[in-house]
C-alpha positions in Angstrom: -12.3 -7.5 16.3 -11.7 -9.4 13.0 -10.7 -8.7 9.5 -12.6 -9.3 6.3 -9.9 -9.3 3.6 -9.9 -9.3 -0.2 -7.3 -8.5 -2.8 -6.7 -8.6 -6.6 -3.7 -8.0 -8.8 -3.6 -7.8 -12.6 -0.8 -7.3 -15.1 -3.0 -4.9 -17.0 -3.6 -4.6 -20.8 -0.1 -3.8 -21.9 2.7 -5.1 -19.7 3.8 -8.8 -20.0 4.9 -9.0 -16.4 3.3 -7.9 -13.1 5.9 -6.1 -11.0 3.3 -5.3 -8.3 3.4 -7.4 -5.1 1.2 -7.6 -2.0 1.2 -9.0 1.5 -1.5 -9.8 4.0 -0.8 -11.4 7.3 -2.9 -11.6 10.4 -2.3 -13.1 13.9 -4.3 -13.5 17.1 -2.7 -12.3 20.3 -3.9 -12.4 23.9 -4.9 -8.8 23.5 -6.6 -9.1 20.2 -6.0 -9.5 16.5 -3.2 -7.7 14.5 -2.7 -7.5 10.8 -0.1 -6.3 8.3 -1.2 -5.3 4.8 1.2 -4.1 2.1 1.2 -3.2 -1.6 4.4 -2.6 -3.6 4.8 -1.3 -7.2 8.2 -2.5 -8.5 10.2 -0.6 -11.1 13.1 -1.8 -13.3 13.9 -3.5 -16.6 13.0 -7.1 -17.3 12.3 -8.9 -13.9 14.1 -6.4 -11.7 11.0 -4.6 -10.6 9.5 -7.9 -9.5 12.7 -8.7 -7.6 12.6 -5.3 -5.8 8.9 -5.6 -4.7 9.3 -9.3 -3.8 12.3 -8.5 -1.6 10.4 -5.9 0.3 7.4 -8.2 0.8 9.6 -11.0 2.1 11.5 -8.7 4.4 8.3 -7.2 5.9 6.7 -10.7 6.3 9.8 -11.8 8.2 9.6 -8.6 10.4 5.9 -9.4 11.2 6.7 -12.9 12.3 10.0 -12.3 14.2 10.1 -8.7 15.5 6.6 -7.5 15.9 5.6 -10.2 18.6 8.3 -8.7 20.9 7.2 -5.2 20.3 3.5 -5.8 21.2 4.4 -6.5 24.8 6.3 -3.2 25.2 4.9 -0.3 27.2 6.3 2.1 24.5 4.8 0.2 21.6 3.4 3.2 19.6 6.8 4.9 19.5 8.8 1.8 19.0 6.7 0.2 16.3 7.0 3.2 14.0 10.7 3.4 14.5 11.1 -0.4 13.9 9.0 -0.3 10.8 11.1 2.5 9.4 14.3 0.7 10.3 13.2 -2.5 8.5 12.4 -0.6 5.3 15.7 1.3 5.5 17.5 -2.0 5.7 15.6 -3.4 2.7 16.4 -0.2 0.9 20.1 -0.8 1.5 19.8 -4.4 0.5 18.2 -3.6 -2.9 20.6 -0.7 -3.5 23.6 -2.9 -2.9 22.3 -5.5 -5.3 21.6 -2.9 -8.0 25.1 -1.4 -7.6 26.8 -4.9 -7.7 24.8 -5.9 -10.8 25.0 -2.4 -12.4 21.2 -2.2 -12.8 18.6 0.2 -11.5 15.6 -1.1 -9.7 13.3 -0.1 -6.9 9.8 -0.3 -5.5 7.1 1.7 -3.7 5.7 0.5 -0.4 2.5 1.4 1.3 2.1 -0.7 4.5 -0.9 -0.7 6.9 -0.3 -2.2 10.3 -3.4 -2.7 12.5 -2.7 -3.5 16.1 -5.9 -3.7 18.3 -7.6 -0.3 18.0 -4.8 1.6 16.3 -3.4 1.7 12.7 0.0 2.7 11.5 0.9 3.5 7.9 4.3 3.6 6.3 4.7 5.0 2.8 7.5 5.4 0.3 6.4 6.4 -3.3 2.9 6.8 -4.7 0.9 3.7 -3.8 -2.0 4.9 -1.7 -3.9 4.0 1.4 -7.5 5.1 1.9 -10.0 4.7 4.8 -13.7 4.4 3.9 -16.4 4.9 6.5 -18.8 7.8 6.3 -16.7 9.2 3.5 -13.5 8.4 1.5 -10.3 9.6 3.2 -6.9 9.4 1.4 -4.5 8.6 4.2 -1.3 9.1 2.1 0.2 11.8 -0.1 1.7 10.8 -3.4 5.5 11.2 -3.3 5.7 12.4 -6.9 7.0 15.4 -8.8 3.5 16.3 -10.0 2.0 16.0 -6.6 4.6 18.3 -5.2 4.0 20.9 -7.9 0.3 20.6 -7.4 0.7 21.2 -3.6 2.9 24.2 -4.4 0.2 25.7 -6.6 2.2 25.4 -9.8 -0.4 23.4 -11.6 -4.1 22.6 -11.4 -5.8 19.2 -10.7 -6.7 18.9 -14.4 -3.1 19.6 -15.5 -1.8 17.1 -12.9 -4.0 14.3 -14.2 -2.6 14.4 -17.7 1.0 15.6 -17.0 3.4 13.1 -18.6 5.6 13.3 -15.4 2.9 12.1 -13.1 4.7 8.8 -12.5 8.0 10.4 -11.6 8.7 9.5 -8.0 10.5 11.7 -5.5 11.8 8.5 -3.8 11.4 4.8 -3.8 12.9 1.8 -2.0 16.2 0.8 -3.6 17.1 3.9 -5.6 19.1 6.0 -3.2 20.9 5.7 0.2 18.8 8.4 1.6 15.3 7.2 2.4 12.7 9.0 4.5 9.5 6.9 4.9 6.4 8.8 5.8 4.7 7.4 9.0 1.2 8.2 10.2 -1.1 6.6 12.7 -4.7 6.8 14.0 -7.6 5.1 15.6 -9.5 2.2 14.0 -13.3 2.4 14.3 -15.7 -0.5 14.0 -16.7 -0.9 10.4 -13.7 0.9 8.9 -12.7 -0.3 5.5 -9.0 0.3 4.5 -7.9 0.1 0.9 -4.3 0.0 -0.4 -3.7 0.3 -4.1 -0.9 0.9 -6.6 -1.1 3.9 -9.0 -2.4 1.7 -11.9 -5.7 1.6 -10.0 -6.4 5.1 -8.9 -5.4 7.1 -12.1 -8.6 6.0 -13.9 -11.1 6.1 -11.0 -12.6 9.0 -9.2 -13.1 9.4 -5.5 -16.9 9.4 -6.0 -16.8 6.1 -7.9 -14.6 4.6 -5.2 -16.9 5.7 -2.3 -20.0 4.6 -4.1 -18.6 1.1 -4.8 -16.8 0.6 -1.6 -19.1 1.7 1.2 -18.3 -0.7 4.1 -22.0 -1.6 4.7 -22.1 -3.1 1.2 -19.9 -5.9 2.3 -21.1 -8.7 4.7 -18.4 -11.2 3.5 -15.1 -11.5 1.7 -16.6 -12.8 -1.6 -18.6 -9.6 -2.0 -15.4 -7.6 -1.5 -13.5 -9.7 -4.0 -16.1 -9.4 -6.7 -16.3 -5.6 -6.3 -12.5 -5.2 -6.5 -12.4 -7.4 -9.7 -15.2 -5.3 -11.2 -13.3 -2.1 -10.5 -10.0 -3.4 -11.9 -11.8 -4.5 -15.1 -13.3 -1.0 -15.3 -9.8 0.5 -15.0 -8.6 -1.8 -17.8 -11.5 -0.7 -20.1 -10.4 2.8 -19.6 -7.0 1.9 -21.1 -4.8 2.0 -18.0 -1.5 0.5 -19.1 0.1 -0.1 -15.8 -0.1 -3.1 -13.4 -3.0 -2.9 -11.1 -3.2 -4.0 -7.5 -5.9 -3.5 -4.8 -6.0 -4.8 -1.2 -8.9 -4.2 1.1 -9.6 -5.0 4.8 -12.8 -4.3 6.7 -12.3 -4.1 10.5 -15.3 -5.4 12.5 -15.7 -5.6 16.3 -16.1 -9.0 17.9 -14.9 -12.3 16.7 -15.0 -13.8 13.2 -18.2 -15.6 12.5 
């Protein structure tokens, strides 16, 4: 199999800095291709949000290059890779937390990571950046770890109320904010033609599921340039709708066979 990949990040219409960060790394192994795709939404005054998101991206990139190769040869890969992913994020959480305490500042970041190894995918999430899979429909693979999402799930508010609630960006957890961190881990099977999309909350608040599915049907894309142009168009649409946050989108389409 091979990956068609496209991404775009934008500071948006209001903020002077972009505290989002992303990572895309792929490698070819004797058993097939693997890929790690991540989006992070940093939070904190001045440049601290950028520091938090960049720290996570660097740490996860190092993990992909140094630890993952050893894991792929294990007979217990599926169990071990989720444990090791979680351990890496917990170590980064401690690193950011220690820095914040030493500097007497508050900073943190979300992380939504998609690891594709051969015919399986693994998702790790902390915060409210999302992962979707698009094939015959649009499937949201993550749950927002926010106060409003929790209240919505408990039946304490409606979808309409949740969309405009001023607390919709209040996170239940993020990397770097608390010693206690419980990343949510999920996994599943990759099908030929699957398109995975990761995005920060600046993207999805002003788009509907119907719009996303219509624009991002996998059979629309035969090359990465088409994917890139579509992402840019969607980000510009979000900006026209007056989204004030940073906006980041990363997509990968998984296709059987070798890259053309």
